[in-house]
Backbone as a chain_set.jsonl record, in Angstrom:
{"seq": "MRKNLLFMLLCLLFLHTSIAQDVTFTFANPQITNDGTDDFYEVDVLAESTAGFKLGAGLLYFNYNTAAFGSSIFTNGNIEVTYTAATTPSYLLGSEAFPSFGFYSSFVTNDNTASRVAFSWQQALSSGMMPMNNVSVTAVELFHLKIKYVDVNQDPMMCFESGAIYTDQTFTA", "coords": {"N": [[-18.914, 42.434, -9.167], [-17.255, 40.771, -10.587], [-15.0, 40.78, -9.256], [-15.556, 39.649, -6.911], [-16.149, 37.091, -7.817], [-13.592, 36.443, -8.514], [-12.191, 36.457, -6.239], [-13.654, 34.538, -4.658], [-13.021, 32.371, -6.334], [-10.063, 32.218, -5.893], [-10.045, 31.743, -3.115], [-11.447, 29.303, -3.169], [-9.159, 27.8, -4.398], [-6.915, 28.046, -2.622], [-8.235, 26.664, -0.375], [-8.467, 24.229, -1.529], [-5.699, 23.385, -1.813], [-4.497, 24.012, 0.645], [-5.561, 21.648, 2.024], [-4.445, 19.563, 0.89], [-2.47, 16.316, 0.775], [0.421, 14.611, 1.004], [1.484, 11.192, 0.361], [3.275, 8.856, 1.678], [5.082, 5.962, 1.112], [6.801, 3.083, 2.793], [9.189, 0.767, 3.802], [9.242, -1.815, 6.146], [10.411, -3.523, 9.216], [11.779, -5.645, 7.996], [12.62, -8.94, 7.259], [14.319, -12.357, 7.156], [12.716, -15.395, 7.045], [12.208, -18.971, 7.966], [10.459, -21.954, 7.051], [11.168, -24.288, 7.624], [11.531, -25.625, 5.287], [11.944, -23.853, 3.237], [13.071, -20.496, 2.338], [12.247, -17.338, 3.202], [11.339, -13.711, 2.427], [10.521, -11.135, 4.452], [8.443, -8.563, 5.123], [6.9, -5.296, 6.233], [4.548, -3.257, 4.702], [4.332, 0.048, 5.063], [2.51, 3.219, 5.524], [2.204, 6.891, 5.247], [1.532, 10.226, 5.93], [1.626, 13.8, 5.039], [-0.595, 15.096, 5.976], [-3.532, 14.106, 7.559], [-5.879, 11.602, 6.485], [-8.473, 9.651, 5.052], [-7.988, 6.604, 3.698], [-8.392, 5.417, 0.261], [-8.948, 3.588, -2.57], [-6.573, 1.672, -3.713], [-3.087, 1.145, -5.492], [-0.169, -0.469, -5.805], [3.174, -0.676, -6.725], [5.986, -3.178, -6.879], [9.474, -3.925, -7.412], [11.811, -6.363, -7.652], [14.693, -8.563, -7.181], [15.42, -10.691, -9.393], [17.288, -12.751, -9.287], [17.125, -13.693, -6.545], [14.504, -14.083, -5.943], [13.43, -15.46, -8.196], [11.564, -15.256, -11.404], [8.692, -13.368, -12.21], [7.063, -13.64, -9.74], [4.411, -13.923, -8.672], [2.887, -15.696, -10.639], [4.221, -17.918, -10.43], [3.595, -18.586, -7.943], [4.938, -17.467, -5.517], [4.619, -15.425, -3.71], [2.854, -13.984, -1.105], [0.508, -12.06, 0.125], [-0.564, -10.5, 3.119], [-2.987, -9.137, 5.379], [-4.603, -9.011, 7.594], [-6.651, -7.838, 10.132], [-6.507, -9.241, 12.57], [-3.889, -9.627, 13.264], [-0.634, -9.244, 14.759], [1.66, -6.889, 13.955], [-1.733, -5.035, 13.33], [-3.155, -4.934, 10.506], [-4.112, -2.05, 8.355], [-5.451, -2.392, 5.853], [-7.099, -4.425, 6.431], [-9.054, -3.688, 8.211], [-11.981, -3.737, 9.819], [-15.268, -2.784, 9.364], [-17.81, -3.858, 10.14], [-18.42, -6.94, 11.891], [-16.81, -9.465, 10.215], [-16.701, -8.092, 7.804], [-15.064, -5.864, 5.94], [-13.349, -2.671, 5.535], [-12.063, -2.338, 3.214], [-11.589, -4.087, 0.091], [-11.447, -6.634, -2.584], [-8.84, -7.297, -3.316], [-5.882, -7.616, -5.363], [-3.386, -9.301, -6.433], [-0.694, -9.267, -9.124], [1.639, -10.211, -11.47], [3.549, -7.562, -13.213], [5.551, -7.155, -14.738], [8.584, -9.508, -15.373], [10.021, -8.912, -13.226], [8.536, -7.305, -11.603], [6.087, -6.799, -9.521], [2.418, -6.142, -9.088], [0.131, -4.804, -6.471], [-3.102, -4.641, -5.664], [-6.251, -2.678, -3.911], [-9.463, -1.896, -3.099], [-11.798, 0.278, -2.069], [-14.355, -0.436, -0.017], [-16.3, 0.495, 1.435], [-18.155, 3.633, 2.238], [-16.421, 6.707, 2.627], [-17.791, 8.049, 4.899], [-18.404, 5.807, 6.69], [-16.13, 5.069, 7.725], [-14.535, 5.656, 10.63], [-12.68, 7.39, 11.273], [-9.585, 9.412, 10.272], [-7.54, 7.39, 8.844], [-4.647, 7.344, 7.746], [-1.939, 8.921, 8.654], [0.393, 11.51, 9.926], [1.981, 9.65, 11.417], [3.504, 6.654, 10.692], [1.563, 3.707, 9.285], [0.975, 0.386, 9.344], [0.009, -1.034, 6.252], [-0.032, -3.787, 4.737], [1.389, -7.01, 4.729], [4.268, -8.409, 3.041], [5.32, -11.61, 1.767], [7.83, -13.25, 0.624], [9.055, -15.935, -1.216], [12.395, -17.079, -1.302], [14.605, -18.017, -4.141], [17.249, -18.104, -3.951], [18.619, -17.588, -1.151], [21.153, -16.368, -0.617], [21.193, -14.047, -2.116], [20.789, -10.739, -2.75], [17.519, -8.998, -2.019], [16.695, -6.746, -3.091], [14.431, -5.381, -3.007], [11.978, -2.82, -3.702], [9.938, 0.118, -4.166], [8.334, 0.675, -7.243], [9.196, 3.866, -9.168], [8.619, 4.99, -11.469], [6.923, 7.263, -13.549], [4.493, 6.543, -14.562], [3.711, 4.713, -12.601], [3.344, 5.728, -10.063], [1.458, 7.594, -7.807], [-1.048, 6.276, -7.547], [-2.711, 6.07, -5.628], [-5.721, 6.703, -3.628], [-7.776, 8.876, -1.894], [-10.339, 8.484, 0.245]], "CA": [[-19.394, 41.083, -9.333], [-16.074, 40.129, -11.087], [-14.177, 41.008, -7.98], [-16.156, 38.7, -5.724], [-16.058, 35.916, -8.403], [-12.203, 36.257, -8.312], [-11.81, 36.337, -4.811], [-14.233, 33.281, -4.43], [-12.027, 31.185, -6.895], [-8.831, 32.152, -5.102], [-10.623, 31.035, -1.591], [-11.229, 27.593, -3.324], [-7.824, 27.227, -4.719], [-6.001, 28.03, -1.53], [-8.774, 25.738, 0.511], [-7.9, 22.858, -2.053], [-4.076, 23.271, -1.429], [-4.171, 23.836, 2.267], [-5.962, 20.516, 2.522], [-3.872, 18.589, 0.154], [-1.554, 15.71, 1.691], [1.456, 13.718, 0.269], [1.468, 10.082, 0.824], [4.762, 8.06, 1.489], [5.061, 4.334, 1.26], [8.0, 2.829, 2.934], [9.184, -0.826, 4.19], [9.519, -1.869, 7.863], [10.686, -4.87, 9.678], [12.367, -6.853, 6.942], [13.248, -10.422, 7.911], [14.342, -13.668, 6.595], [12.221, -16.373, 7.908], [12.346, -20.511, 7.198], [9.386, -22.686, 7.514], [11.646, -25.635, 7.959], [11.996, -26.27, 4.108], [12.019, -22.777, 2.392], [13.556, -19.347, 3.111], [11.557, -16.335, 2.713], [11.99, -12.646, 2.861], [9.175, -10.91, 4.841], [8.279, -6.949, 5.144], [5.839, -4.875, 6.289], [4.462, -1.958, 3.82], [3.728, 1.343, 5.771], [1.917, 4.406, 4.68], [2.098, 8.227, 6.121], [1.123, 11.457, 5.237], [1.81, 15.121, 5.772], [-1.792, 15.472, 6.728], [-4.513, 13.029, 8.057], [-6.897, 11.441, 5.423], [-9.084, 8.345, 5.054], [-7.273, 6.015, 2.694], [-9.227, 5.02, -0.538], [-8.589, 2.261, -3.197], [-4.966, 2.066, -4.189], [-2.44, 0.282, -6.494], [1.387, -0.281, -5.547], [4.18, -1.717, -7.829], [7.272, -3.47, -6.233], [10.33, -4.314, -7.969], [12.557, -7.298, -7.001], [15.594, -9.324, -7.709], [14.982, -12.183, -9.807], [18.505, -13.906, -8.736], [16.773, -13.705, -5.424], [13.259, -14.814, -5.92], [12.997, -15.909, -9.577], [10.941, -14.541, -12.231], [7.131, -13.689, -12.194], [6.755, -14.354, -8.445], [2.812, -14.318, -8.408], [2.235, -16.48, -11.058], [4.941, -19.256, -9.572], [3.185, -18.753, -6.394], [6.297, -17.419, -4.592], [4.251, -14.286, -2.864], [2.011, -13.838, -0.374], [0.135, -10.948, 0.614], [-1.468, -10.633, 4.314], [-3.455, -7.744, 5.638], [-5.575, -9.104, 8.306], [-6.485, -7.097, 11.199], [-6.251, -9.763, 13.676], [-2.728, -9.93, 13.526], [0.075, -8.217, 15.398], [0.632, -5.463, 13.963], [-2.933, -5.008, 12.843], [-3.019, -4.113, 9.138], [-4.891, -1.214, 8.002], [-6.301, -2.915, 4.925], [-7.846, -5.477, 6.962], [-9.796, -2.818, 9.322], [-13.226, -3.969, 9.782], [-16.417, -1.773, 9.914], [-18.541, -4.778, 11.049], [-17.936, -8.236, 11.921], [-16.495, -10.158, 8.934], [-16.82, -6.802, 6.522], [-13.886, -4.614, 6.127], [-13.447, -1.303, 4.755], [-11.53, -2.433, 1.85], [-11.912, -5.425, -0.564], [-11.157, -6.633, -4.047], [-7.474, -7.382, -3.219], [-5.672, -8.354, -6.326], [-1.835, -9.11, -6.818], [-0.275, -9.742, -10.381], [2.655, -9.847, -12.115], [3.439, -6.725, -13.986], [6.667, -7.77, -15.733], [9.197, -10.651, -14.736], [10.673, -8.656, -11.988], [7.648, -6.421, -10.997], [4.712, -7.617, -8.863], [1.485, -5.094, -8.258], [-0.752, -5.351, -5.376], [-4.167, -3.26, -5.332], [-7.224, -2.748, -3.284], [-10.56, -1.246, -3.591], [-12.51, 0.834, -0.828], [-15.629, -1.158, 0.05], [-17.485, 1.289, 1.992], [-17.908, 4.817, 1.821], [-15.833, 7.189, 3.848], [-18.574, 8.183, 6.02], [-18.58, 4.512, 7.552], [-14.766, 5.163, 8.652], [-14.906, 6.41, 12.044], [-11.613, 8.718, 11.504], [-8.598, 9.338, 9.342], [-6.607, 6.275, 8.999], [-3.39, 7.441, 7.398], [-1.613, 10.716, 9.223], [1.768, 11.787, 10.1], [2.724, 8.318, 12.057], [3.348, 5.6, 9.895], [0.396, 3.045, 9.82], [1.176, -0.945, 8.613], [-0.947, -1.304, 5.404], [0.082, -5.232, 4.625], [2.733, -7.707, 4.775], [4.76, -9.164, 1.96], [6.268, -12.596, 2.043], [8.299, -13.686, -0.729], [9.781, -17.343, -1.238], [13.481, -17.177, -2.024], [15.01, -19.222, -4.778], [18.54, -17.994, -3.811], [18.716, -16.821, -0.108], [22.068, -15.487, -0.553], [21.207, -12.759, -3.034], [19.97, -9.244, -2.047], [16.313, -9.041, -2.127], [16.693, -5.646, -3.912], [13.071, -4.638, -3.223], [11.863, -1.47, -4.131], [8.676, 0.574, -4.935], [8.393, 1.367, -8.63], [9.186, 5.086, -8.976], [8.336, 5.604, -12.911], [5.839, 8.057, -13.53], [3.039, 5.964, -14.62], [3.492, 3.814, -11.493], [3.191, 6.39, -8.982], [0.088, 8.544, -7.685], [-2.292, 5.449, -7.806], [-3.598, 5.464, -4.315], [-6.559, 7.542, -3.49], [-8.461, 9.547, -0.646], [-11.787, 7.817, 0.285]], "C": [[-18.032, 40.21, -9.813], [-15.089, 39.754, -9.714], [-14.426, 39.949, -6.989], [-16.078, 37.246, -6.351], [-14.666, 35.362, -8.292], [-11.676, 35.773, -7.209], [-12.471, 34.932, -4.362], [-13.255, 32.099, -5.048], [-10.817, 31.117, -6.228], [-9.047, 31.258, -3.741], [-10.341, 29.702, -1.907], [-9.953, 27.358, -3.572], [-7.187, 27.22, -3.35], [-6.851, 26.943, -0.567], [-8.317, 24.385, -0.127], [-6.376, 22.781, -1.573], [-3.838, 23.294, -0.304], [-4.576, 22.366, 2.839], [-5.212, 19.241, 1.907], [-3.015, 17.659, 1.163], [-0.809, 15.007, 0.496], [1.447, 12.302, 0.995], [2.695, 9.425, 0.745], [4.535, 6.886, 1.723], [6.419, 4.117, 1.685], [7.814, 1.08, 3.684], [9.616, -0.809, 5.733], [9.602, -3.264, 8.093], [11.14, -6.01, 8.841], [13.023, -7.997, 7.933], [13.474, -11.341, 7.093], [14.1, -14.672, 7.515], [12.343, -17.798, 7.26], [11.143, -21.07, 7.849], [9.865, -24.12, 7.646], [12.012, -26.322, 6.671], [12.418, -24.921, 3.389], [12.342, -21.448, 3.088], [12.56, -18.544, 2.488], [11.811, -14.832, 3.114], [10.466, -11.9, 3.118], [9.396, -9.402, 5.152], [7.027, -6.318, 5.25], [5.738, -3.565, 5.15], [3.763, -0.992, 4.746], [3.437, 2.48, 4.852], [2.055, 5.54, 5.589], [1.896, 9.001, 5.312], [1.702, 12.648, 5.986], [0.542, 15.809, 6.129], [-2.823, 14.37, 6.712], [-5.55, 12.994, 6.774], [-7.505, 9.987, 5.878], [-8.639, 7.853, 3.593], [-8.679, 5.429, 1.909], [-8.61, 3.687, -1.332], [-6.997, 2.673, -3.482], [-4.216, 1.038, -5.121], [-0.838, 0.575, -6.264], [2.242, -1.345, -6.26], [5.557, -2.171, -6.856], [8.172, -4.196, -7.419], [11.268, -5.053, -7.363], [13.796, -7.995, -7.8], [15.23, -10.316, -8.027], [15.798, -13.268, -9.664], [17.908, -14.284, -7.757], [15.516, -14.486, -5.175], [12.687, -15.236, -7.093], [12.246, -14.739, -10.16], [9.238, -14.615, -12.025], [6.543, -14.365, -10.922], [5.253, -14.725, -8.167], [2.599, -15.418, -9.143], [2.949, -17.71, -11.099], [4.589, -19.337, -8.337], [4.314, -18.592, -5.254], [6.01, -15.939, -3.749], [3.12, -14.411, -2.355], [1.887, -12.639, 0.375], [-0.846, -10.851, 1.691], [-1.575, -9.122, 4.61], [-4.698, -7.884, 6.584], [-5.617, -8.187, 9.756], [-6.36, -7.882, 12.711], [-4.917, -10.229, 14.07], [-1.839, -8.882, 14.521], [1.396, -7.952, 14.394], [-0.539, -5.746, 13.333], [-2.54, -4.173, 11.465], [-4.229, -3.152, 8.727], [-5.874, -1.756, 6.865], [-7.346, -4.261, 5.503], [-8.906, -5.127, 8.204], [-11.406, -3.521, 8.781], [-14.251, -3.047, 10.254], [-17.387, -2.395, 10.924], [-18.007, -6.113, 11.202], [-17.835, -8.964, 10.619], [-16.698, -9.333, 7.837], [-15.991, -5.811, 6.767], [-14.083, -3.337, 5.168], [-12.761, -1.264, 3.401], [-11.622, -3.985, 1.333], [-11.011, -5.591, -1.954], [-9.616, -6.875, -4.024], [-6.999, -8.175, -4.661], [-4.029, -8.24, -6.253], [-1.646, -9.923, -8.246], [0.926, -9.564, -10.897], [2.525, -8.775, -13.34], [4.633, -6.643, -14.963], [7.374, -9.025, -14.852], [9.701, -10.27, -13.404], [9.896, -7.355, -11.212], [6.437, -6.845, -10.418], [3.712, -6.24, -8.604], [0.56, -5.977, -7.415], [-1.865, -4.282, -5.533], [-5.347, -3.63, -4.409], [-8.191, -1.694, -3.344], [-11.258, -0.825, -2.151], [-13.986, 0.202, -1.101], [-16.544, -0.35, 0.624], [-17.182, 2.856, 1.802], [-17.218, 5.432, 3.116], [-16.612, 7.65, 5.049], [-18.814, 7.012, 7.126], [-17.189, 4.485, 8.157], [-14.994, 6.125, 9.639], [-13.633, 7.728, 12.139], [-10.572, 8.358, 10.521], [-7.663, 8.06, 9.771], [-5.133, 6.281, 8.503], [-3.008, 9.102, 8.235], [-0.048, 10.164, 9.108], [2.752, 10.671, 10.606], [2.226, 7.294, 11.09], [2.424, 4.412, 10.665], [0.891, 1.642, 8.874], [-0.238, -0.813, 7.552], [-1.495, -2.799, 5.16], [1.418, -5.426, 4.893], [2.891, -8.456, 3.584], [5.47, -10.331, 2.511], [6.414, -13.44, 0.888], [9.095, -14.666, -0.464], [10.962, -17.064, -2.221], [13.736, -18.404, -2.813], [16.63, -19.279, -4.582], [18.62, -17.056, -2.395], [19.763, -15.999, 0.128], [22.325, -14.301, -1.554], [20.555, -11.981, -2.432], [18.829, -9.232, -2.688], [16.161, -7.642, -3.246], [15.266, -4.997, -4.01], [12.8, -3.318, -2.903], [10.519, -1.193, -4.514], [9.057, 1.259, -6.467], [8.259, 2.847, -8.48], [9.073, 5.85, -10.451], [7.046, 6.37, -12.825], [4.542, 7.648, -13.74], [2.723, 4.902, -13.337], [3.222, 4.519, -10.223], [1.66, 7.162, -8.989], [-1.201, 7.455, -7.899], [-2.94, 5.039, -6.371], [-4.338, 6.607, -4.028], [-7.122, 7.853, -2.177], [-9.753, 8.774, -0.679], [-12.961, 9.036, -0.126]], "O": [[-17.845, 39.067, -9.396], [-14.628, 38.669, -9.359], [-13.522, 39.445, -6.322], [-15.96, 36.276, -5.604], [-14.436, 34.177, -8.05], [-10.86, 34.855, -7.139], [-11.758, 34.197, -3.68], [-12.826, 31.138, -4.409], [-10.412, 29.994, -5.928], [-8.355, 30.297, -3.407], [-9.484, 28.989, -1.384], [-9.489, 26.517, -2.802], [-6.919, 26.079, -2.973], [-6.088, 26.251, 0.107], [-7.845, 23.499, 0.585], [-6.094, 21.843, -0.827], [-2.89, 22.593, 0.049], [-4.082, 21.917, 3.873], [-5.355, 18.102, 2.352], [-2.815, 18.096, 2.296], [-1.246, 14.852, -0.644], [1.402, 12.302, 2.226], [3.23, 9.427, -0.364], [3.721, 6.637, 2.612], [7.296, 4.785, 1.137], [6.8, 0.442, 3.969], [10.214, 0.091, 6.323], [9.038, -4.11, 7.399], [10.844, -7.184, 9.065], [13.678, -7.913, 8.972], [12.787, -11.263, 6.075], [14.803, -14.947, 8.488], [12.572, -17.841, 6.051], [10.808, -20.759, 8.992], [9.065, -25.048, 7.765], [12.652, -27.373, 6.693], [13.524, -25.05, 2.865], [11.973, -21.244, 4.245], [12.027, -18.876, 1.429], [12.488, -14.658, 4.127], [9.507, -11.979, 2.351], [10.537, -9.037, 5.432], [6.098, -6.654, 4.515], [6.756, -2.97, 4.795], [2.638, -1.267, 5.164], [3.934, 2.685, 3.745], [2.034, 5.25, 6.785], [1.986, 8.787, 4.103], [2.138, 12.639, 7.137], [0.554, 16.968, 6.542], [-2.881, 13.711, 5.673], [-5.963, 13.989, 6.177], [-7.104, 9.333, 6.841], [-8.845, 8.483, 2.556], [-9.712, 5.081, 2.482], [-7.889, 2.875, -0.754], [-6.464, 3.782, -3.442], [-4.868, 0.057, -5.478], [-0.333, 1.672, -6.504], [2.031, -2.555, -6.336], [6.045, -1.308, -6.126], [7.644, -4.938, -8.247], [11.742, -4.489, -6.377], [13.81, -7.938, -9.03], [14.679, -11.056, -7.212], [15.438, -14.437, -9.803], [17.944, -15.515, -7.733], [15.452, -15.394, -4.347], [11.468, -15.407, -7.113], [12.211, -13.599, -9.697], [8.62, -15.644, -11.752], [5.78, -15.331, -10.923], [4.945, -15.72, -7.51], [2.093, -16.34, -8.503], [2.441, -18.629, -11.742], [5.182, -20.101, -7.575], [4.53, -19.379, -4.332], [6.945, -15.35, -3.206], [2.24, -14.942, -3.033], [2.765, -12.168, 1.099], [-2.01, -11.084, 1.367], [-0.803, -8.204, 4.332], [-5.663, -7.126, 6.495], [-4.573, -7.926, 10.353], [-6.165, -7.288, 13.771], [-4.727, -11.036, 14.98], [-2.339, -7.85, 14.969], [2.101, -8.923, 14.12], [-0.511, -6.787, 12.677], [-1.871, -3.146, 11.357], [-5.358, -3.632, 8.818], [-7.078, -1.535, 6.999], [-8.2, -4.845, 4.837], [-9.441, -5.946, 8.952], [-11.785, -3.717, 7.626], [-14.189, -2.55, 11.378], [-17.751, -1.942, 12.009], [-17.015, -6.366, 10.518], [-18.86, -9.045, 9.942], [-16.899, -9.93, 6.779], [-16.13, -4.984, 7.668], [-14.889, -3.195, 4.249], [-12.869, -0.328, 2.608], [-11.714, -4.935, 2.11], [-10.098, -4.842, -2.3], [-9.133, -6.488, -5.088], [-7.602, -9.173, -5.054], [-3.486, -7.158, -6.033], [-2.252, -10.962, -8.509], [1.332, -8.42, -10.687], [1.713, -8.912, -14.255], [4.508, -5.982, -15.995], [6.846, -9.467, -13.831], [9.825, -11.112, -12.514], [10.456, -6.584, -10.431], [5.694, -7.376, -11.244], [4.194, -5.312, -7.955], [0.274, -7.173, -7.475], [-1.544, -3.093, -5.531], [-5.479, -4.817, -4.111], [-7.789, -0.568, -3.637], [-11.226, -1.61, -1.204], [-14.622, 0.316, -2.149], [-17.711, -0.513, 0.268], [-16.138, 3.265, 1.296], [-17.303, 4.987, 4.26], [-16.076, 7.626, 6.157], [-19.315, 7.231, 8.229], [-17.092, 3.816, 9.186], [-15.55, 7.213, 9.492], [-13.675, 8.721, 12.866], [-10.556, 7.257, 9.97], [-7.188, 7.874, 10.891], [-4.411, 5.328, 8.796], [-3.725, 10.101, 8.303], [0.508, 9.18, 8.621], [3.959, 10.651, 10.368], [1.07, 7.064, 10.736], [2.377, 4.13, 11.862], [1.177, 1.856, 7.696], [-1.352, -0.539, 7.999], [-2.665, -3.17, 5.248], [2.316, -4.629, 5.165], [1.96, -9.076, 3.07], [6.146, -10.228, 3.535], [5.569, -14.12, 0.307], [9.904, -14.512, 0.451], [10.853, -16.872, -3.432], [13.344, -19.527, -2.497], [17.274, -20.261, -4.951], [18.681, -15.835, -2.536], [19.641, -15.028, 0.875], [23.405, -13.741, -1.745], [19.735, -12.335, -1.585], [18.868, -9.426, -3.903], [15.406, -7.758, -4.211], [14.957, -4.221, -4.915], [13.314, -2.733, -1.95], [9.875, -2.047, -5.124], [9.883, 2.143, -6.697], [7.342, 3.252, -7.765], [9.359, 7.037, -10.609], [6.178, 6.044, -12.015], [3.567, 8.214, -13.245], [1.62, 4.382, -13.17], [2.852, 3.823, -9.278], [0.915, 7.267, -9.963], [-2.254, 7.854, -8.397], [-3.509, 3.986, -6.084], [-3.708, 7.659, -4.138], [-6.919, 7.019, -1.294], [-10.176, 8.452, -1.789], [-14.158, 8.753, -0.161]]}, "num_chains": 1, "name": "protein.A"}
């Protein structure tokens, strides 16, 4: 009996580690745009994984250069996050299960510090409603950031926060 129990526990442990995945977030398509009055730094946020899975709730933190964008960019109205499925590229967080009802909701942007902003989302539907894995070894666009410059001559120095308490804040569905 003990041998069988030990064997089953080892099998469960192996099964758990064999289906684990690591997700990596990156930036793509950075550009400086101008609306005729103001300059903006725009970039797509992408996700990819070592194994396919259905994305659940998540929270990402971004550090930035306050000389380029000013401090507290959310409080000062200097950041826009878009994730609509109707754009090119089509952003994963804007994916819809039914007309006008998405897989993801409750989007929140806020300042974490004067030089760090956070963006989070919640899973709105069960994973069973999602037709397939939506994160895989091929990078997929999650959402788009647009940040207003206060000094376009400064380096944006955008990066993901890598501190231990700021990582591993994204879940599978």
